[in-house]
KELO-365883 format. One record per residue (C-alpha): residue number from 0; residue in three letters; x, y, z. Coordinates in nm, 4 decimals, padded with zeros to 6 digits. Example, Ala and Ser with C-alpha at 12.3 -4.5 7.8 and 13.67 -1.06 7.14 Angstrom:
// KELO-365883
<bado><nr>0</nr><rest>ala</rest><c1>01.2300</c1><c2>-00.4500</c2><c3>00.7800</c3></bado>
<bado><nr>1</nr><rest>ser</rest><c1>01.3670</c1><c2>-00.1060</c2><c3>00.7140</c3></bado>
***
This chain:
// KELO-365883
<bado><nr>0</nr><rest>ala</rest><c1>17.0207</c1><c2>09.7015</c2><c3>13.6918</c3></bado>
<bado><nr>1</nr><rest>leu</rest><c1>17.1004</c1><c2>09.4507</c2><c3>13.5132</c3></bado>
<bado><nr>2</nr><rest>ile</rest><c1>17.0037</c1><c2>09.5548</c2><c3>13.1555</c3></bado>
<bado><nr>3</nr><rest>ser</rest><c1>17.1834</c1><c2>09.8496</c2><c3>13.2373</c3></bado>
<bado><nr>4</nr><rest>gln</rest><c1>17.5045</c1><c2>09.6521</c2><c3>13.2395</c3></bado>
<bado><nr>5</nr><rest>ile</rest><c1>17.4227</c1><c2>09.5092</c2><c3>12.8737</c3></bado>
<bado><nr>6</nr><rest>glu</rest><c1>17.6104</c1><c2>09.7772</c2><c3>12.5603</c3></bado>
<bado><nr>7</nr><rest>gly</rest><c1>17.3785</c1><c2>09.8676</c2><c3>12.3406</c3></bado>
<bado><nr>8</nr><rest>ile</rest><c1>17.0718</c1><c2>09.8658</c2><c3>12.5344</c3></bado>
<bado><nr>9</nr><rest>gln</rest><c1>16.9462</c1><c2>10.2351</c2><c3>12.6727</c3></bado>
<bado><nr>10</nr><rest>ala</rest><c1>16.8775</c1><c2>10.1223</c2><c3>13.0651</c3></bado>
<bado><nr>11</nr><rest>pro</rest><c1>16.6841</c1><c2>10.4289</c2><c3>13.1774</c3></bado>
<bado><nr>12</nr><rest>tyr</rest><c1>16.8428</c1><c2>10.6787</c2><c3>13.4380</c3></bado>
<bado><nr>13</nr><rest>phe</rest><c1>16.8113</c1><c2>10.5788</c2><c3>13.7936</c3></bado>
<bado><nr>14</nr><rest>arg</rest><c1>16.9399</c1><c2>10.5334</c2><c3>14.1691</c3></bado>
<bado><nr>15</nr><rest>ala</rest><c1>16.8165</c1><c2>10.2869</c2><c3>14.4621</c3></bado>
<bado><nr>16</nr><rest>ile</rest><c1>16.8329</c1><c2>10.4312</c2><c3>14.8109</c3></bado>
<bado><nr>17</nr><rest>ser</rest><c1>16.9441</c1><c2>10.1631</c2><c3>15.0802</c3></bado>
<bado><nr>18</nr><rest>ser</rest><c1>16.6511</c1><c2>10.0442</c2><c3>15.2731</c3></bado>
<bado><nr>19</nr><rest>leu</rest><c1>16.8566</c1><c2>10.1517</c2><c3>15.5928</c3></bado>
<bado><nr>20</nr><rest>ala</rest><c1>16.7201</c1><c2>10.5190</c2><c3>15.4781</c3></bado>
<bado><nr>21</nr><rest>phe</rest><c1>16.3833</c1><c2>10.3595</c2><c3>15.4993</c3></bado>
<bado><nr>22</nr><rest>his</rest><c1>16.5075</c1><c2>10.2482</c2><c3>15.8921</c3></bado>
<bado><nr>23</nr><rest>arg</rest><c1>16.6358</c1><c2>10.5701</c2><c3>15.9672</c3></bado>
<bado><nr>24</nr><rest>val</rest><c1>16.3348</c1><c2>10.7345</c2><c3>15.9043</c3></bado>
<bado><nr>25</nr><rest>leu</rest><c1>16.1587</c1><c2>10.5096</c2><c3>16.1875</c3></bado>
<bado><nr>26</nr><rest>asp</rest><c1>16.4429</c1><c2>10.5727</c2><c3>16.4315</c3></bado>
<bado><nr>27</nr><rest>glu</rest><c1>16.5391</c1><c2>10.9252</c2><c3>16.3808</c3></bado>
<bado><nr>28</nr><rest>thr</rest><c1>16.2185</c1><c2>11.1006</c2><c3>16.4317</c3></bado>
<bado><nr>29</nr><rest>lys</rest><c1>15.9843</c1><c2>11.1042</c2><c3>16.6482</c3></bado>
<bado><nr>30</nr><rest>val</rest><c1>15.5702</c1><c2>11.2524</c2><c3>16.6959</c3></bado>
<bado><nr>31</nr><rest>thr</rest><c1>15.3606</c1><c2>11.2385</c2><c3>16.9379</c3></bado>
<bado><nr>32</nr><rest>gly</rest><c1>15.1362</c1><c2>11.0100</c2><c3>17.0140</c3></bado>
<bado><nr>33</nr><rest>arg</rest><c1>14.8793</c1><c2>11.2792</c2><c3>17.1508</c3></bado>
<bado><nr>34</nr><rest>ile</rest><c1>14.7970</c1><c2>11.4569</c2><c3>16.8922</c3></bado>
<bado><nr>35</nr><rest>val</rest><c1>14.8449</c1><c2>11.2140</c2><c3>16.5765</c3></bado>
<bado><nr>36</nr><rest>arg</rest><c1>14.5365</c1><c2>11.0587</c2><c3>16.7649</c3></bado>
<bado><nr>37</nr><rest>ala</rest><c1>14.3459</c1><c2>11.3429</c2><c3>16.8037</c3></bado>
<bado><nr>38</nr><rest>val</rest><c1>14.4096</c1><c2>11.4791</c2><c3>16.4782</c3></bado>
<bado><nr>39</nr><rest>val</rest><c1>14.3260</c1><c2>11.0988</c2><c3>16.3121</c3></bado>
<bado><nr>40</nr><rest>asp</rest><c1>14.0211</c1><c2>11.0658</c2><c3>16.5501</c3></bado>
<bado><nr>41</nr><rest>arg</rest><c1>13.8742</c1><c2>11.4014</c2><c3>16.4833</c3></bado>
<bado><nr>42</nr><rest>glu</rest><c1>13.9082</c1><c2>11.3931</c2><c3>16.0894</c3></bado>
<bado><nr>43</nr><rest>tyr</rest><c1>13.8663</c1><c2>11.0341</c2><c3>16.0347</c3></bado>
<bado><nr>44</nr><rest>gly</rest><c1>13.5083</c1><c2>11.0698</c2><c3>16.2487</c3></bado>
<bado><nr>45</nr><rest>arg</rest><c1>13.4220</c1><c2>11.3034</c2><c3>15.9844</c3></bado>
<bado><nr>46</nr><rest>ile</rest><c1>13.4671</c1><c2>11.0886</c2><c3>15.6846</c3></bado>
<bado><nr>47</nr><rest>asp</rest><c1>13.0853</c1><c2>10.9069</c2><c3>15.5684</c3></bado>
<bado><nr>48</nr><rest>trp</rest><c1>13.3589</c1><c2>10.6154</c2><c3>15.3955</c3></bado>
<bado><nr>49</nr><rest>asn</rest><c1>13.0519</c1><c2>10.4230</c2><c3>15.2664</c3></bado>
<bado><nr>50</nr><rest>asp</rest><c1>12.9690</c1><c2>10.7323</c2><c3>15.0359</c3></bado>
<bado><nr>51</nr><rest>pro</rest><c1>13.0404</c1><c2>10.6160</c2><c3>14.7043</c3></bado>
<bado><nr>52</nr><rest>glu</rest><c1>13.1983</c1><c2>10.9304</c2><c3>14.5628</c3></bado>
<bado><nr>53</nr><rest>ile</rest><c1>13.4582</c1><c2>10.9118</c2><c3>14.7861</c3></bado>
<bado><nr>54</nr><rest>asn</rest><c1>13.4795</c1><c2>10.5230</c2><c3>14.7042</c3></bado>
<bado><nr>55</nr><rest>gln</rest><c1>13.5213</c1><c2>10.6184</c2><c3>14.3795</c3></bado>
<bado><nr>56</nr><rest>asp</rest><c1>13.8095</c1><c2>10.8175</c2><c3>14.4226</c3></bado>
<bado><nr>57</nr><rest>pro</rest><c1>14.1538</c1><c2>10.5710</c2><c3>14.3740</c3></bado>
<bado><nr>58</nr><rest>asp</rest><c1>14.3513</c1><c2>10.8417</c2><c3>14.5654</c3></bado>
<bado><nr>59</nr><rest>phe</rest><c1>14.0426</c1><c2>11.0062</c2><c3>14.8309</c3></bado>
<bado><nr>60</nr><rest>leu</rest><c1>14.3255</c1><c2>10.7845</c2><c3>15.0863</c3></bado>
<bado><nr>61</nr><rest>gln</rest><c1>14.6881</c1><c2>10.9121</c2><c3>15.0064</c3></bado>
<bado><nr>62</nr><rest>lys</rest><c1>14.5206</c1><c2>11.2823</c2><c3>14.9657</c3></bado>
<bado><nr>63</nr><rest>phe</rest><c1>14.4056</c1><c2>11.2100</c2><c3>15.3179</c3></bado>
<bado><nr>64</nr><rest>val</rest><c1>14.6652</c1><c2>11.1125</c2><c3>15.5055</c3></bado>
<bado><nr>65</nr><rest>arg</rest><c1>14.8452</c1><c2>11.4054</c2><c3>15.3552</c3></bado>
<bado><nr>66</nr><rest>gln</rest><c1>14.6094</c1><c2>11.6213</c2><c3>15.4901</c3></bado>
<bado><nr>67</nr><rest>leu</rest><c1>14.6296</c1><c2>11.4533</c2><c3>15.7780</c3></bado>
<bado><nr>68</nr><rest>gly</rest><c1>15.0475</c1><c2>11.4852</c2><c3>15.8326</c3></bado>
<bado><nr>69</nr><rest>lys</rest><c1>15.0136</c1><c2>11.8579</c2><c3>15.7748</c3></bado>
<bado><nr>70</nr><rest>gln</rest><c1>14.7550</c1><c2>11.9137</c2><c3>16.0496</c3></bado>
<bado><nr>71</nr><rest>ile</rest><c1>15.0386</c1><c2>11.6894</c2><c3>16.2884</c3></bado>
<bado><nr>72</nr><rest>his</rest><c1>15.2506</c1><c2>11.8481</c2><c3>16.1698</c3></bado>
<bado><nr>73</nr><rest>asp</rest><c1>15.1363</c1><c2>12.1329</c2><c3>16.2757</c3></bado>
<bado><nr>74</nr><rest>ala</rest><c1>14.9671</c1><c2>12.1062</c2><c3>16.5600</c3></bado>
<bado><nr>75</nr><rest>ala</rest><c1>15.3105</c1><c2>11.9558</c2><c3>16.6811</c3></bado>
<bado><nr>76</nr><rest>ala</rest><c1>15.4676</c1><c2>12.3313</c2><c3>16.6326</c3></bado>
<bado><nr>77</nr><rest>ala</rest><c1>15.2116</c1><c2>12.5233</c2><c3>16.7907</c3></bado>
<bado><nr>78</nr><rest>glu</rest><c1>15.2505</c1><c2>12.3336</c2><c3>17.1026</c3></bado>
<bado><nr>79</nr><rest>gly</rest><c1>15.6210</c1><c2>12.3929</c2><c3>17.0599</c3></bado>
<bado><nr>80</nr><rest>asp</rest><c1>15.7258</c1><c2>12.0394</c2><c3>16.9128</c3></bado>
<bado><nr>81</nr><rest>gln</rest><c1>15.7466</c1><c2>11.8787</c2><c3>17.1858</c3></bado>
<bado><nr>82</nr><rest>ser</rest><c1>15.7689</c1><c2>11.4919</c2><c3>16.9887</c3></bado>
<bado><nr>83</nr><rest>his</rest><c1>15.8935</c1><c2>11.2225</c2><c3>17.2892</c3></bado>
<bado><nr>84</nr><rest>thr</rest><c1>15.7772</c1><c2>10.8817</c2><c3>17.0635</c3></bado>
<bado><nr>85</nr><rest>lys</rest><c1>16.0153</c1><c2>10.7372</c2><c3>16.8239</c3></bado>
<bado><nr>86</nr><rest>leu</rest><c1>15.8008</c1><c2>10.6633</c2><c3>16.4972</c3></bado>
<bado><nr>87</nr><rest>arg</rest><c1>15.9089</c1><c2>10.3398</c2><c3>16.4590</c3></bado>
<bado><nr>88</nr><rest>thr</rest><c1>15.7750</c1><c2>10.2457</c2><c3>16.8772</c3></bado>
<bado><nr>89</nr><rest>phe</rest><c1>15.4556</c1><c2>10.4741</c2><c3>16.7429</c3></bado>
<bado><nr>90</nr><rest>ile</rest><c1>15.4170</c1><c2>10.2510</c2><c3>16.5098</c3></bado>
<bado><nr>91</nr><rest>asn</rest><c1>15.4948</c1><c2>09.8792</c2><c3>16.6373</c3></bado>
<bado><nr>92</nr><rest>thr</rest><c1>15.1006</c1><c2>10.0117</c2><c3>16.9019</c3></bado>
<bado><nr>93</nr><rest>ile</rest><c1>14.9262</c1><c2>10.1096</c2><c3>16.6028</c3></bado>
<bado><nr>94</nr><rest>val</rest><c1>14.9814</c1><c2>09.8322</c2><c3>16.4445</c3></bado>
<bado><nr>95</nr><rest>glu</rest><c1>15.0454</c1><c2>09.5355</c2><c3>16.6620</c3></bado>
<bado><nr>96</nr><rest>gly</rest><c1>14.8060</c1><c2>09.2673</c2><c3>16.6788</c3></bado>
<bado><nr>97</nr><rest>phe</rest><c1>14.6037</c1><c2>09.3425</c2><c3>16.3725</c3></bado>
<bado><nr>98</nr><rest>ala</rest><c1>14.7397</c1><c2>08.9963</c2><c3>16.1646</c3></bado>
<bado><nr>99</nr><rest>thr</rest><c1>14.4900</c1><c2>08.8444</c2><c3>16.3703</c3></bado>
<bado><nr>100</nr><rest>ser</rest><c1>14.2254</c1><c2>09.0850</c2><c3>16.5139</c3></bado>
<bado><nr>101</nr><rest>pro</rest><c1>13.9228</c1><c2>08.9952</c2><c3>16.3901</c3></bado>
<bado><nr>102</nr><rest>glu</rest><c1>13.8262</c1><c2>09.3860</c2><c3>16.2861</c3></bado>
<bado><nr>103</nr><rest>gly</rest><c1>13.6903</c1><c2>09.4503</c2><c3>16.0112</c3></bado>
<bado><nr>104</nr><rest>ile</rest><c1>13.7951</c1><c2>09.6838</c2><c3>15.7304</c3></bado>
<bado><nr>105</nr><rest>asp</rest><c1>13.7196</c1><c2>10.0387</c2><c3>15.8781</c3></bado>
<bado><nr>106</nr><rest>gln</rest><c1>13.9286</c1><c2>09.9070</c2><c3>16.1752</c3></bado>
<bado><nr>107</nr><rest>leu</rest><c1>14.1556</c1><c2>09.7927</c2><c3>15.9320</c3></bado>
<bado><nr>108</nr><rest>arg</rest><c1>14.2010</c1><c2>10.0970</c2><c3>15.7233</c3></bado>
<bado><nr>109</nr><rest>lys</rest><c1>14.1571</c1><c2>10.4107</c2><c3>16.0554</c3></bado>
<bado><nr>110</nr><rest>arg</rest><c1>14.5533</c1><c2>10.1963</c2><c3>16.1860</c3></bado>
<bado><nr>111</nr><rest>ser</rest><c1>14.6419</c1><c2>10.2428</c2><c3>15.7799</c3></bado>
<bado><nr>112</nr><rest>val</rest><c1>14.5468</c1><c2>10.5939</c2><c3>15.8180</c3></bado>
<bado><nr>113</nr><rest>met</rest><c1>14.7500</c1><c2>10.6633</c2><c3>16.1100</c3></bado>
<bado><nr>114</nr><rest>val</rest><c1>15.0402</c1><c2>10.5625</c2><c3>16.0997</c3></bado>
<bado><nr>115</nr><rest>gln</rest><c1>15.0739</c1><c2>10.6788</c2><c3>15.7105</c3></bado>
<bado><nr>116</nr><rest>ala</rest><c1>14.9183</c1><c2>11.0212</c2><c3>15.9094</c3></bado>
<bado><nr>117</nr><rest>ala</rest><c1>15.2128</c1><c2>11.0297</c2><c3>16.1186</c3></bado>
<bado><nr>118</nr><rest>ile</rest><c1>15.5132</c1><c2>10.9415</c2><c3>15.8716</c3></bado>
<bado><nr>119</nr><rest>leu</rest><c1>15.3907</c1><c2>11.2117</c2><c3>15.6813</c3></bado>
<bado><nr>120</nr><rest>ser</rest><c1>15.3960</c1><c2>11.4601</c2><c3>15.9971</c3></bado>
<bado><nr>121</nr><rest>cys</rest><c1>15.8189</c1><c2>11.4007</c2><c3>15.9909</c3></bado>
<bado><nr>122</nr><rest>pro</rest><c1>16.0415</c1><c2>11.5657</c2><c3>15.8186</c3></bado>
<bado><nr>123</nr><rest>leu</rest><c1>16.3005</c1><c2>11.3569</c2><c3>15.6608</c3></bado>
<bado><nr>124</nr><rest>pro</rest><c1>16.6202</c1><c2>11.2974</c2><c3>15.8686</c3></bado>
<bado><nr>125</nr><rest>glu</rest><c1>16.8463</c1><c2>11.5182</c2><c3>15.7831</c3></bado>
<bado><nr>126</nr><rest>arg</rest><c1>17.0625</c1><c2>11.2518</c2><c3>15.5736</c3></bado>
<bado><nr>127</nr><rest>val</rest><c1>16.7588</c1><c2>11.0985</c2><c3>15.4400</c3></bado>
<bado><nr>128</nr><rest>asp</rest><c1>16.7586</c1><c2>11.4278</c2><c3>15.2785</c3></bado>
<bado><nr>129</nr><rest>lys</rest><c1>17.0569</c1><c2>11.4715</c2><c3>15.1191</c3></bado>
<bado><nr>130</nr><rest>ala</rest><c1>17.0551</c1><c2>11.0986</c2><c3>14.9720</c3></bado>
<bado><nr>131</nr><rest>val</rest><c1>16.8136</c1><c2>11.1186</c2><c3>14.7966</c3></bado>
<bado><nr>132</nr><rest>arg</rest><c1>16.8187</c1><c2>11.4451</c2><c3>14.6535</c3></bado>
<bado><nr>133</nr><rest>ser</rest><c1>17.2189</c1><c2>11.3593</c2><c3>14.5300</c3></bado>
<bado><nr>134</nr><rest>ala</rest><c1>17.0211</c1><c2>11.0479</c2><c3>14.3872</c3></bado>
<bado><nr>135</nr><rest>tyr</rest><c1>16.7915</c1><c2>11.2568</c2><c3>14.2187</c3></bado>
<bado><nr>136</nr><rest>arg</rest><c1>17.1121</c1><c2>11.5765</c2><c3>14.1320</c3></bado>
<bado><nr>137</nr><rest>asp</rest><c1>17.3299</c1><c2>11.2267</c2><c3>14.0165</c3></bado>
<bado><nr>138</nr><rest>ile</rest><c1>17.0071</c1><c2>11.0745</c2><c3>13.7325</c3></bado>
<bado><nr>139</nr><rest>cys</rest><c1>16.9937</c1><c2>11.4844</c2><c3>13.6409</c3></bado>
<bado><nr>140</nr><rest>ala</rest><c1>17.3892</c1><c2>11.4393</c2><c3>13.5343</c3></bado>
<bado><nr>141</nr><rest>glu</rest><c1>17.3445</c1><c2>11.1747</c2><c3>13.3926</c3></bado>
<bado><nr>142</nr><rest>ala</rest><c1>17.0972</c1><c2>11.2661</c2><c3>13.1591</c3></bado>
<bado><nr>143</nr><rest>gln</rest><c1>17.2710</c1><c2>11.6126</c2><c3>13.1114</c3></bado>
<bado><nr>144</nr><rest>glu</rest><c1>16.9042</c1><c2>11.7424</c2><c3>13.1570</c3></bado>
<bado><nr>145</nr><rest>ser</rest><c1>16.8449</c1><c2>12.0080</c2><c3>13.5077</c3></bado>
<bado><nr>146</nr><rest>asp</rest><c1>16.4589</c1><c2>11.8533</c2><c3>13.5986</c3></bado>
<bado><nr>147</nr><rest>val</rest><c1>16.4879</c1><c2>11.5373</c2><c3>13.4711</c3></bado>
<bado><nr>148</nr><rest>pro</rest><c1>16.1160</c1><c2>11.3643</c2><c3>13.5181</c3></bado>
<bado><nr>149</nr><rest>val</rest><c1>16.1451</c1><c2>11.0270</c2><c3>13.7761</c3></bado>
<bado><nr>150</nr><rest>ala</rest><c1>15.9180</c1><c2>10.7932</c2><c3>13.8721</c3></bado>
<bado><nr>151</nr><rest>val</rest><c1>15.9762</c1><c2>10.7434</c2><c3>14.2935</c3></bado>
<bado><nr>152</nr><rest>arg</rest><c1>15.8666</c1><c2>10.3938</c2><c3>14.4190</c3></bado>
<bado><nr>153</nr><rest>ser</rest><c1>16.0118</c1><c2>10.1432</c2><c3>14.6363</c3></bado>
<bado><nr>154</nr><rest>ser</rest><c1>16.0883</c1><c2>09.7883</c2><c3>14.5649</c3></bado>
<bado><nr>155</nr><rest>ala</rest><c1>16.1001</c1><c2>09.5275</c2><c3>14.8445</c3></bado>
<bado><nr>156</nr><rest>ala</rest><c1>16.3751</c1><c2>09.1383</c2><c3>14.8828</c3></bado>
<bado><nr>157</nr><rest>gly</rest><c1>16.0536</c1><c2>08.9558</c2><c3>14.8670</c3></bado>
<bado><nr>158</nr><rest>glu</rest><c1>15.8557</c1><c2>09.1367</c2><c3>14.6533</c3></bado>
<bado><nr>159</nr><rest>asp</rest><c1>15.9385</c1><c2>08.8646</c2><c3>14.4115</c3></bado>
<bado><nr>160</nr><rest>ser</rest><c1>15.9401</c1><c2>08.6222</c2><c3>14.6586</c3></bado>
<bado><nr>161</nr><rest>arg</rest><c1>15.7781</c1><c2>08.2428</c2><c3>14.5098</c3></bado>
<bado><nr>162</nr><rest>lys</rest><c1>15.5277</c1><c2>08.2777</c2><c3>14.7526</c3></bado>
<bado><nr>163</nr><rest>lys</rest><c1>15.3964</c1><c2>08.6219</c2><c3>14.8230</c3></bado>
<bado><nr>164</nr><rest>ala</rest><c1>15.4956</c1><c2>08.8891</c2><c3>14.5371</c3></bado>
<bado><nr>165</nr><rest>phe</rest><c1>15.3858</c1><c2>09.1735</c2><c3>14.7334</c3></bado>
<bado><nr>166</nr><rest>ala</rest><c1>15.4339</c1><c2>09.3561</c2><c3>14.3473</c3></bado>
<bado><nr>167</nr><rest>gly</rest><c1>15.2553</c1><c2>09.6854</c2><c3>14.3422</c3></bado>
<bado><nr>168</nr><rest>leu</rest><c1>15.0648</c1><c2>09.6915</c2><c3>14.6745</c3></bado>
<bado><nr>169</nr><rest>gln</rest><c1>15.2805</c1><c2>10.0199</c2><c3>14.7748</c3></bado>
<bado><nr>170</nr><rest>asp</rest><c1>15.2433</c1><c2>10.3140</c2><c3>14.6136</c3></bado>
<bado><nr>171</nr><rest>thr</rest><c1>15.4689</c1><c2>10.4646</c2><c3>14.2654</c3></bado>
<bado><nr>172</nr><rest>phe</rest><c1>15.5047</c1><c2>10.8359</c2><c3>14.1910</c3></bado>
<bado><nr>173</nr><rest>leu</rest><c1>15.4899</c1><c2>10.9829</c2><c3>13.8131</c3></bado>
<bado><nr>174</nr><rest>asn</rest><c1>15.6761</c1><c2>11.2369</c2><c3>13.6431</c3></bado>
<bado><nr>175</nr><rest>met</rest><c1>15.8102</c1><c2>11.3659</c2><c3>13.9902</c3></bado>
<bado><nr>176</nr><rest>val</rest><c1>16.0404</c1><c2>11.7394</c2><c3>13.9132</c3></bado>
<bado><nr>177</nr><rest>gly</rest><c1>16.3126</c1><c2>11.8761</c2><c3>14.0796</c3></bado>
<bado><nr>178</nr><rest>asp</rest><c1>16.5086</c1><c2>11.7550</c2><c3>14.4301</c3></bado>
<bado><nr>179</nr><rest>asp</rest><c1>16.2240</c1><c2>11.9128</c2><c3>14.6673</c3></bado>
<bado><nr>180</nr><rest>ala</rest><c1>15.8952</c1><c2>11.7202</c2><c3>14.4844</c3></bado>
<bado><nr>181</nr><rest>val</rest><c1>16.1494</c1><c2>11.3807</c2><c3>14.4400</c3></bado>
<bado><nr>182</nr><rest>ala</rest><c1>16.2462</c1><c2>11.4227</c2><c3>14.8550</c3></bado>
<bado><nr>183</nr><rest>thr</rest><c1>15.8652</c1><c2>11.4645</c2><c3>14.9295</c3></bado>
<bado><nr>184</nr><rest>ala</rest><c1>15.7593</c1><c2>11.1782</c2><c3>14.7213</c3></bado>
<bado><nr>185</nr><rest>tyr</rest><c1>15.9863</c1><c2>10.9116</c2><c3>14.8790</c3></bado>
<bado><nr>186</nr><rest>leu</rest><c1>15.8968</c1><c2>11.0629</c2><c3>15.1980</c3></bado>
<bado><nr>187</nr><rest>trp</rest><c1>15.5394</c1><c2>10.9880</c2><c3>15.0499</c3></bado>
<bado><nr>188</nr><rest>asp</rest><c1>15.6638</c1><c2>10.6638</c2><c3>14.9183</c3></bado>
<bado><nr>189</nr><rest>cys</rest><c1>15.7835</c1><c2>10.5311</c2><c3>15.3243</c3></bado>
<bado><nr>190</nr><rest>ala</rest><c1>15.3795</c1><c2>10.6263</c2><c3>15.4348</c3></bado>
<bado><nr>191</nr><rest>ser</rest><c1>15.2764</c1><c2>10.3729</c2><c3>15.1639</c3></bado>
<bado><nr>192</nr><rest>ala</rest><c1>15.4587</c1><c2>10.0710</c2><c3>15.3582</c3></bado>
<bado><nr>193</nr><rest>tyr</rest><c1>15.1468</c1><c2>10.0831</c2><c3>15.5269</c3></bado>
<bado><nr>194</nr><rest>asn</rest><c1>14.8542</c1><c2>10.1333</c2><c3>15.3187</c3></bado>
<bado><nr>195</nr><rest>leu</rest><c1>14.5745</c1><c2>09.9646</c2><c3>15.3392</c3></bado>
<bado><nr>196</nr><rest>arg</rest><c1>14.5913</c1><c2>09.7195</c2><c3>15.0237</c3></bado>
<bado><nr>197</nr><rest>ser</rest><c1>14.9498</c1><c2>09.6480</c2><c3>15.1104</c3></bado>
<bado><nr>198</nr><rest>met</rest><c1>14.8371</c1><c2>09.5433</c2><c3>15.4953</c3></bado>
<bado><nr>199</nr><rest>ile</rest><c1>14.5771</c1><c2>09.3426</c2><c3>15.3965</c3></bado>
<bado><nr>200</nr><rest>tyr</rest><c1>14.8077</c1><c2>09.1630</c2><c3>15.1446</c3></bado>
<bado><nr>201</nr><rest>arg</rest><c1>15.0781</c1><c2>09.1940</c2><c3>15.4860</c3></bado>
<bado><nr>202</nr><rest>arg</rest><c1>14.7400</c1><c2>08.9794</c2><c3>15.7104</c3></bado>
<bado><nr>203</nr><rest>glu</rest><c1>14.6729</c1><c2>08.7792</c2><c3>15.4974</c3></bado>
<bado><nr>204</nr><rest>ala</rest><c1>15.0261</c1><c2>08.6362</c2><c3>15.3998</c3></bado>
<bado><nr>205</nr><rest>ile</rest><c1>15.0486</c1><c2>08.6460</c2><c3>15.8273</c3></bado>
<bado><nr>206</nr><rest>leu</rest><c1>14.6730</c1><c2>08.4020</c2><c3>15.8652</c3></bado>
<bado><nr>207</nr><rest>asp</rest><c1>14.8051</c1><c2>08.1641</c2><c3>15.6103</c3></bado>
<bado><nr>208</nr><rest>ala</rest><c1>15.1718</c1><c2>08.1409</c2><c3>15.7221</c3></bado>
<bado><nr>209</nr><rest>leu</rest><c1>14.9785</c1><c2>08.0538</c2><c3>16.0402</c3></bado>
<bado><nr>210</nr><rest>thr</rest><c1>14.7408</c1><c2>07.8176</c2><c3>15.8941</c3></bado>
<bado><nr>211</nr><rest>gln</rest><c1>15.0760</c1><c2>07.5931</c2><c3>15.7315</c3></bado>
<bado><nr>212</nr><rest>ser</rest><c1>15.1997</c1><c2>07.5978</c2><c3>16.0600</c3></bado>
<bado><nr>213</nr><rest>glu</rest><c1>14.9026</c1><c2>07.4676</c2><c3>16.2470</c3></bado>
<bado><nr>214</nr><rest>thr</rest><c1>14.8583</c1><c2>07.2479</c2><c3>15.9596</c3></bado>
<bado><nr>215</nr><rest>thr</rest><c1>15.2651</c1><c2>07.1061</c2><c3>15.9587</c3></bado>
<bado><nr>216</nr><rest>gly</rest><c1>15.2738</c1><c2>07.1768</c2><c3>16.3380</c3></bado>
***
């Protein structure tokens, strides 16, 4: 944003979607917790998480949670879509106490998968969807091209803080072309706020803070 204001320097075309939009995703969508848990329990239990082929695929979890999100969406539609739990409430229930629990990587990974799958099972709220599509079309107009390939990524207020950087932990989606693809990638990015490496990093940050508070009183 600062570089783009300097005369004579060409910065990449960009638009920023307010973090308020992310909160709308959490507060204006609903899920059926029973369906989310049933699908994730069934499919998660089928995976051999010690399989070296799985562990060598850096995109396996991304692909897995997307498949689960579609299965959950389809199962809810088949039941008449009786979703009644606010997405934020469901997420808070799943992640509650994760930072101070003694659970291992498998349990933490399952929490991460369940939250991401729940997010991906929901359509974007209409206002958010319109904002994302409009932002992409603005970039195309500014570049004077019809289909500009863009990166969809997140930025957080504390990302470059002195205590915890947090940079690069959420997912970035490159070469997204078209407003449909960009809107989809935006939802993927919302889900990646709860990817495994982000949750591990949060747990370490919280435990560090607890240790410091005990030390300093």
